[in-house]
Structures are given as C-alpha cells and as structure tokens.
C-alpha atoms as one frame of an Amber mdcrd trajectory, in Angstrom:
protein
  95.326 195.109  33.626  96.850 197.662  35.951  99.600 197.100  38.432  97.316
 196.900  41.492  95.209 194.143  40.008  98.341 192.175  39.103  99.638 192.522
  42.666  96.326 191.361  44.082  96.259 188.310  41.814  99.840 187.406  42.715
  99.055 187.752  46.422  95.997 185.504  46.042  98.048 182.898  44.153 100.724
 183.025  46.862  98.106 182.582  49.574  96.529 179.629  47.805  99.956 178.048
  47.323 100.774 178.543  51.024  97.391 177.121  51.993  97.954 174.098  49.784
 101.407 173.567  51.301 100.036 173.907  54.819  97.115 171.527  54.185  99.231
 168.339  53.771 101.127 169.187  56.962  97.875 169.740  58.832  96.410 166.594
  57.323  99.531 164.672  58.330  99.299 166.067  61.854  95.630 165.182  62.035
  96.398 161.702  60.683  99.150 161.185  63.301  96.815 162.496  65.986  94.063
 160.110  64.851  96.503 157.187  64.806  97.637 158.035  68.350  94.005 158.121
  69.523  93.325 154.792  67.819  96.460 153.254  69.384  95.383 154.518  72.793
  91.929 153.042  72.292  93.426 149.754  71.172  95.793 149.773  74.181  92.850
 150.492  76.485  90.834 147.718  74.876  93.728 145.285  75.087  94.195 146.162
  78.783  90.508 145.559  79.374  90.694 142.326  77.439  93.737 141.281  79.464
  91.926 142.001  82.737  88.831 140.153  81.478  90.986 137.188  80.416  92.812
 137.110  83.760  89.477 137.304  85.581  88.145 134.384  83.538  91.295 132.335
  84.225  91.050 133.128  87.937  87.391 132.062  87.983  88.313 128.805  86.227
  91.173 128.149  88.669  88.836 128.850  91.587  86.309 126.365  90.214  89.062
 123.759  89.778  90.296 124.262  93.358  86.734 124.112  94.665  86.138 120.853
  92.782  89.417 119.374  94.080  88.562 120.444  97.638  85.106 118.851  97.463
  86.548 115.601  96.071  89.293 115.517  98.705  86.783 116.244 101.464  84.531
 113.422 100.249  87.475 111.002 100.019  88.620 111.878 103.542  85.087 111.426
 104.887  84.869 107.986 103.246  88.317 107.071 104.624  87.297 108.158 108.139
  84.068 106.115 107.998  85.905 103.064 106.655  88.589 103.348 109.361  85.977
 103.625 112.115  84.168 100.581 110.730  87.405  98.558 110.550  88.327  99.622
 114.087  84.905  98.575 115.405  85.226  95.195 113.667  88.745  94.751 115.051
  87.553  95.484 118.596  84.596  93.141 118.149  86.503  90.259 116.557  90.060
  90.967 117.785  90.171  87.861 119.970  89.095  85.523 117.173  92.633  84.338
 116.404  93.447  83.655 120.060  90.113  81.882 120.644  90.660  79.741 117.543
  94.073  78.704 118.926  92.485  77.717 122.253  89.636  75.598 120.811  91.776
  72.425 120.314  92.838  72.648 123.978  89.176  72.932 124.978  88.487  69.747
 122.989  91.348  67.976 124.812  89.994  69.081 128.197  86.519  67.777 127.343
  87.989  64.387 126.373  90.076  64.336 129.578  86.979  64.999 131.693  85.110
  62.173 129.949  88.027  59.787 130.515  88.380  60.826 134.171  84.950  59.308
 134.887  86.133  55.872 133.696  89.857  55.973 134.555  91.229  54.627 137.804
  94.912  55.395 137.193  95.443  58.841 138.741  99.016  59.088 137.491  97.967
  58.529 133.869  95.265  61.196 134.270  97.815  63.617 135.713 100.156  63.039
 132.777  97.283  63.614 130.322  96.277  66.895 132.007  99.935  67.987 132.108
 100.229  67.391 128.345  97.123  69.508 127.746  98.585  72.221 129.985 101.886
  72.223 128.043 100.022  72.352 124.743  97.953  75.248 126.029 101.065  77.202
 127.092 102.751  76.511 123.735  99.734  77.871 121.833  99.667  80.980 124.026
 103.406  81.486 123.511 102.770  81.293 119.770 100.331  84.211 120.241 103.050
  86.233 122.021 102.270  85.352 125.649 105.316  84.795 127.865 105.165  83.340
 131.371 107.360  85.105 133.939 109.767  83.072 136.044 110.575  85.574 138.842
 111.992  83.266 141.563 115.648  84.115 142.218 115.485  87.394 140.266 115.901
  90.842 141.803 112.600  92.455 142.718 111.451  94.828 139.943 108.242  96.866
 140.297 107.883  96.908 136.499 107.241  93.154 136.536 106.554  92.119 140.127
 104.065  92.956 142.852 105.307  92.242 146.391 102.589  90.727 148.569 104.909
  89.723 151.425 108.345  90.607 152.792 110.322  87.999 154.681 113.706  88.262
 156.410 116.585  87.036 154.249 118.487  84.031 155.584 121.582  85.005 153.563
 123.005  88.398 152.512 122.775  87.427 148.832 119.016  86.950 149.110 118.221
  90.570 150.040 115.980  92.204 147.446 115.464  88.889 145.628 112.191  87.104
 144.873 111.888  84.007 147.074 108.525  82.690 145.924 105.841  83.372 143.292
 102.254  83.246 144.578 100.587  84.156 141.268 102.279  83.849 137.872 102.785
  87.021 135.839 102.519  87.253 132.059 103.831  89.469 129.260 102.175  89.821
 125.884 104.606  90.948 123.176 106.941  92.436 125.844 104.067  94.294 127.537
 103.202  93.249 131.094  99.535  92.251 131.148  99.688  90.810 134.675 102.338
  91.440 137.333 103.699  88.428 139.162 102.654  88.391 142.826 105.793  87.525
 144.748 107.380  87.117 148.166 110.524  89.245 148.557 113.452  88.832 150.937
 114.554  91.920 152.903
C-alpha cells in the first residue's frame, strides 16, 4: 500500500469519527428541539383545557344564578299575591272585631225598647239607657276610641272646628272653647272626627 492510499484511508477514518462524534450532538439537539415542541404543544393544550374548564364553570354558574333568579321571582310573586289577598280580606273584614264588641250593646238596646213599651217609670228607663250608653262608651274605649272633652280648653284647629264665635265675658275666656255642639273622637291618637265648638273671642 502506497503512501497516498494510506493518507486517504486515514482521512476517511477521521471523517467517519468526526461524523460519529457530531451525530450524538445533533441527535441531542434534535431531541431537545422535539421536547421543546412537545412542551409547547402540551402548554397550548393545557391552556385550551383551562379555557374550556373555565367556560364550563361559567356556564354552570350562569345556570345556577338563572335557577336562583327564577325561584326568587316565583317566591316574590307568591308573596305579592298572598299579601294582596290578606289586604283584601283585612279591608273586607276589618270591622269584625269592633262589630263583635258592639253586639252585646245592641242586645241591651233591644231589651230596653221592649221594656219601654211596658214600663211607666221614666226615671228607671233613663237609668237603664244611661247604663247601656256607658257600657257602649267603655267598649269603644277598649277599641281605642277616645271622646274629646273640649270645653274650657284653648281652641286648637287640630282637634276642634269652630262653628260660632261669641264675645268673651272675661279676659281669661278669650280663645277658649265655651261649648261643644258635636262631640269629637280620636281613634288611637288619630282624630277621626273634629269636635264642633263655640269659641270665645
């Protein structure tokens, strides 16, 4: 074998050795590159999965809120109907308690009228009617009705209605109520009828 052939063989062996040394590096680079691509794909997939999961959770939350809203709306509608019904019944039967309190007085008046046909003692009849009247007032007071006693008080437009003005005989009488023509009443501190009065000026 001549020198040229030997050189050529050595060069070929060197090249092969270099190629073999370069191949693992290239393979390693390719492997790293492939891993990076796979990681990116996995990251992209996980992002998509995250978005899909969030979307599903949002849809579920929306359904829950919608269900709660519909239930609340139905409950409010039922409450409104029930309240209207109760209010209508209260307006219709609101006076039942007061009427029930008056019924015994009505019975007493019927008995008094029956006895008046037979009785000759006017004084006894008067006393009987007065008792019924007192009983009637007591029952009304129990329901919150208060009779006004305006005579001698200072005139007050919140409680009194002046139907006549008369000259005062004394200085202390000016602006005072001298007489009550029609009794006034308050129900639970609310004036339901003003007292019609005569006022000194």
